[in-house]
C-alpha positions in Angstrom: 77.4 231.4 171.6 74.9 228.5 172.5 75.1 225.8 170.9 71.7 223.4 171.0 71.6 219.5 169.2 67.9 218.5 168.9 67.6 214.6 167.6 70.9 214.5 165.9 71.4 211.4 164.2 73.3 209.8 161.9 73.6 206.7 159.5 76.1 205.4 157.5 74.9 203.3 154.4 71.7 201.7 153.9 69.1 199.3 154.4 70.3 196.4 156.5 73.8 197.6 156.8 73.5 200.9 157.2 75.2 201.5 160.2 73.7 204.0 163.3 77.7 206.3 164.2 75.2 208.9 166.7 71.0 207.8 168.0 68.8 210.4 169.0 71.2 212.7 170.7 69.4 216.1 172.7 72.4 217.7 173.8 72.4 222.0 175.1 75.7 223.8 175.8 75.6 227.2 177.3 77.1 230.3 176.2 80.7 230.2 177.2 80.5 226.8 178.6 83.5 223.7 177.9 81.8 220.3 177.4 83.2 217.2 176.7 82.1 214.5 174.4 84.0 211.0 176.4 83.9 207.9 175.0 85.4 205.2 173.2 87.0 205.0 169.8 83.5 204.6 167.9 81.0 206.0 170.6 79.7 208.6 167.9 81.7 211.2 169.2 83.7 212.6 166.1 80.5 211.8 163.9 78.2 213.9 166.0 81.6 217.1 165.8 81.6 216.8 162.2 78.3 217.3 161.5 78.2 220.2 163.9 81.5 221.6 162.1 79.3 220.8 158.7 82.4 218.1 157.1 78.9 215.2 157.6 75.3 215.2 156.6 72.8 214.8 159.2 70.6 212.4 159.0 67.7 213.8 161.4 67.1 216.3 163.7 68.5 220.0 164.5 72.1 222.0 164.9 71.1 225.7 166.4 74.2 227.7 167.1 73.9 231.4 168.9 70.1 230.6 168.1 70.2 230.1 164.0 69.6 226.9 162.6 73.2 225.3 160.6 73.0 221.8 159.3 72.1 222.6 156.3 74.8 225.9 156.1 78.2 225.4 154.1 81.2 225.2 156.8 82.3 228.2 156.3 78.7 229.7 157.3 79.1 228.4 160.3 80.6 230.1 162.8 82.4 227.3 163.8 86.4 226.8 164.7 88.4 223.2 164.5 91.3 221.6 165.7 91.0 218.4 163.8 92.8 214.9 165.3 94.4 214.9 161.8 95.8 218.1 162.0 94.2 219.4 158.2 97.7 222.1 157.9 98.0 223.7 155.0 101.7 222.0 153.6 102.9 224.9 151.8 102.8 227.2 154.3 104.4 228.2 157.3 103.6 227.1 161.1 103.0 231.5 161.5 100.9 231.1 158.1 98.5 228.4 159.2 97.4 230.0 162.7 96.7 233.2 160.9 95.6 232.2 157.7 92.1 234.1 157.8 92.9 236.7 160.6 94.3 239.1 157.9 91.5 239.4 156.2 89.9 240.8 159.8 92.9 242.1 162.2 95.7 244.9 160.7 99.0 242.3 159.7 100.4 244.2 162.5 98.1 242.6 165.2 97.8 239.3 163.4 101.6 238.8 163.8 100.9 239.1 167.6 97.9 237.0 167.7 99.9 234.5 166.1 102.9 235.3 168.8 101.4 234.9 171.4 99.2 231.9 170.8 102.2 230.3 169.7 103.7 231.1 173.2 101.1 229.4 175.0 101.3 226.3 173.2 105.3 226.3 173.1 105.5 225.9 169.8 106.7 229.8 169.0 110.7 227.8 167.4 108.8 226.8 165.2 107.0 229.1 163.7 109.0 229.5 160.4 108.5 225.8 159.7 106.1 224.2 157.4 104.3 220.7 158.7 105.4 218.3 157.0 108.8 218.4 159.2 106.9 218.7 162.2 106.5 215.8 164.2 103.0 215.0 165.3 103.3 216.8 168.4 104.1 219.3 167.2 101.5 219.3 164.0 99.0 219.0 166.6 100.1 222.2 168.6 100.1 224.5 165.1 96.7 222.7 164.6 94.9 223.9 167.8 96.7 226.9 167.3 95.0 227.8 164.1 91.5 226.9 165.5 92.3 229.0 169.1 93.3 232.1 167.2 89.6 232.4 165.5 87.1 234.1 167.1 83.6 231.9 166.2 80.4 231.3 168.0 82.1 227.3 168.9 84.9 226.2 169.3 85.3 222.5 168.3 88.4 220.5 169.3 88.6 216.8 168.5 91.5 215.0 170.7 93.6 218.0 170.4 96.5 216.8 172.4 95.9 213.0 172.3 100.3 212.9 170.5 101.6 215.4 173.0 104.0 213.9 175.9 101.9 213.5 179.7 104.5 216.6 181.4 103.3 219.2 178.7 100.0 217.8 177.9 99.0 218.3 182.0 100.3 222.2 181.6 98.6 223.1 178.2 95.3 221.9 179.9 95.1 224.3 181.8 96.6 227.1 179.3 94.2 226.3 177.1 91.2 226.2 179.2 91.9 229.4 180.6 92.4 231.3 177.4 89.1 229.6 176.3 87.4 230.8 179.7 89.2 234.7 179.1 88.0 235.0 175.8 84.2 233.7 176.5 84.8 230.8 173.8 82.2 228.1 173.8 84.1 225.4 173.1 83.2 221.1 172.6 86.4 218.8 173.1 86.3 214.8 171.8 88.7 212.9 173.9 88.3 209.2 175.0 90.3 210.5 177.9 88.6 210.8 181.1 92.0 213.2 182.9 91.2 215.9 179.9 87.7 215.8 180.0 87.6 216.2 183.8 90.3 218.7 183.9 89.3 220.8 181.2 85.2 220.7 180.8 82.5 222.5 182.9 79.9 219.3 181.8 80.8 215.8 180.1 78.7 213.9 177.6 79.6 210.7 178.3 78.6 208.8 174.9 78.7 205.0 174.1 77.1 202.5 170.7 76.3 206.0 169.5 73.8 207.0 172.1 74.5 210.1 175.3 74.5 207.9 178.3 74.7 210.9 180.9 75.5 214.5 180.5 76.8 216.5 184.1 79.5 217.9 185.7 82.7 215.5 186.4 81.9 215.7 190.3 78.3 214.3 189.2 78.9 211.6 187.0 81.3 209.5 189.5 79.6 210.2 192.7 75.7 209.9 190.8 76.1 207.5 187.9 72.6 206.7 185.9 74.0 203.6 184.5 76.5 201.0 185.4 78.2 201.8 182.4 78.9 205.5 183.4 80.2 203.7 186.5 82.9 201.2 184.9 84.1 203.8 182.4 84.9 206.4 184.8 87.2 206.7 187.7 91.0 204.7 187.4 91.1 202.7 188.7 86.9 201.6 187.5 84.4 200.5 190.2 84.5 197.7 191.5 81.5 195.3 190.5 79.9 192.8 193.1 77.1 190.8 192.6 74.3 190.8 195.0 70.2 190.2 195.3 67.7 192.4 197.7 67.5 191.1 201.5 65.4 192.6 204.0 66.5 195.9 204.7 69.9 196.1 202.3 71.8 193.6 199.6 73.3 190.3 200.0 75.9 189.9 198.2 76.5 186.8 196.0 78.4 184.1 197.4 79.5 185.6 200.4 77.2 183.8 202.8 75.6 185.8 206.0 77.0 189.3 204.3 74.4 192.0 203.7 75.0 195.9 203.8 72.6 197.8 204.5 70.7 200.5 202.6 68.4 202.4 205.0 65.1 204.1 203.8 65.8 202.0 200.5 62.6 199.9 198.8 64.8 197.8 196.0 62.9 195.4 193.3 63.1 192.0 192.8 65.9 190.5 191.0 69.5 190.4 190.5 71.6 193.4 191.1 74.7 195.0 191.0 76.9 196.5 193.7 79.4 199.1 193.3 82.3 200.4 195.3 85.0 202.8 194.1 88.3 201.3 194.9 89.0 204.6 196.9 86.4 203.8 199.4 87.6 200.2 200.0 88.5 200.6 203.8 91.9 198.2 204.3 92.2 196.1 207.5 89.0 196.8 208.8 85.0 195.8 208.2 82.9 192.1 208.0 84.5 191.1 204.7 87.7 188.8 203.8 89.8 187.8 201.0 93.1 187.5 200.1 96.1 189.7 198.7 96.4 189.2 195.1 98.4 192.1 194.1 100.1 195.4 196.2 101.2 198.2 194.0 103.1 201.2 195.2 103.2 203.7 192.4 104.8 206.5 194.2 101.1 208.2 195.9 98.6 205.6 196.3 98.6 202.0 196.6 96.6 200.0 194.6 96.2 196.4 196.5 94.0 194.1 194.5 91.7 191.3 196.3 90.8 188.4 195.8 87.6 187.9 197.3 85.1 184.4 196.6 86.7 184.6 192.8 86.1 188.4 192.4 89.5 190.4 191.8 88.8 193.8 194.0 90.6 197.1 194.3 91.7 199.4 196.5 93.3 202.5 196.8 95.4 204.1 199.8 96.8 207.1 200.0 99.7 205.1 201.9 101.5 201.8 201.9 100.2 199.1 202.9 101.7 196.1 204.9 100.6 193.5 203.0 102.3 190.4 200.7 100.7 188.4 197.8 98.5 185.8 199.2 98.0 186.9 202.9 94.5 187.0 204.2 93.2 191.1 204.1 89.8 192.7 206.3 88.5 194.9 204.2 84.6 196.7 204.0 83.4 199.9 203.0 80.2 202.4 203.9 77.2 201.9 203.0 76.9 205.5 201.9 79.3 204.5 199.6 77.2 201.7 197.7 75.8 202.1 193.9 73.0 199.9 192.9 72.3 199.1 189.5 70.1 196.6 187.8 71.8 194.3 186.5 69.9 193.3 183.7 69.1 196.9 182.3 71.8 198.2 184.3 70.2 201.1 185.2 70.5 202.9 188.2 68.9 201.9 191.3 70.1 204.0 194.2 71.9 207.0 193.6 73.6 210.0 196.1 74.8 207.5 198.3 78.3 208.0 198.0 80.1 211.0 200.1 81.5 214.2 197.8 
């Protein structure tokens, strides 16, 4: 079912001490779509999820799910299933009873039992179905909470950091399984996470949030290659985007502190003022180009090299899919193509040039 958030806001407290956790959020989630709310702690993403679920009151705005306004309905009447970051399992019940809670009212006992076994096998917790939550690890409790949410037929599935307690290898496996299940059943899902790998792997589109505001909403590819502002550009990507000070110069930009180095941006008219020039680490070309720096570190991570370059006092990171024969302290040449440049207004952070980077 489709979800529409219009001007959704949440304030805690009153008067001068009030804190605005979510500010005028507009977001449209299509039926059958997985959308991730991505941001660091305190950005407002969990407050947003709790308002949709009905566990927080809405200060302003509306929530429309499957064509009906739900912001004033009690949680049980909203048609929402939620996997809680804090698990919220029922202590007296076994894992199987937690997962199947409520299923017996709509399914036969045999069918409900089969659904519990199937979802438990998917999340690799079939060996703990008879145990109670108090005797489980954090990761086991988290999978039980996720299983309970996914077992329900609901208009919307809300997943709050659903895999944050899992080991990296298991997390990587379950991301694919959970996404496949959601797509197979045609669920609409809203995922809250601070993990951009999880957001990229699972979501059709990602809403990047910071300080209670939506910064950009789009596909993972669009966010990475056409960031709307400097925050999104540097928040997404591992390692993050390299940023250098620059200023307009003729038909391009001149790098601050690098006399004579001008990056040509054909057909682009830039306003006067300070500019931030960004380049993704994997777009830096090592061993060629007009720029010179000193190797500050060179790490081989098993499948790629991360080379840190001291460039006029700025540390830049280059990523290569091969070993780079350069030692610390050695001089190194590097460069990048104009099509790989992102330009931002340094004062506002807004993107001045989008779409130059190759896909």
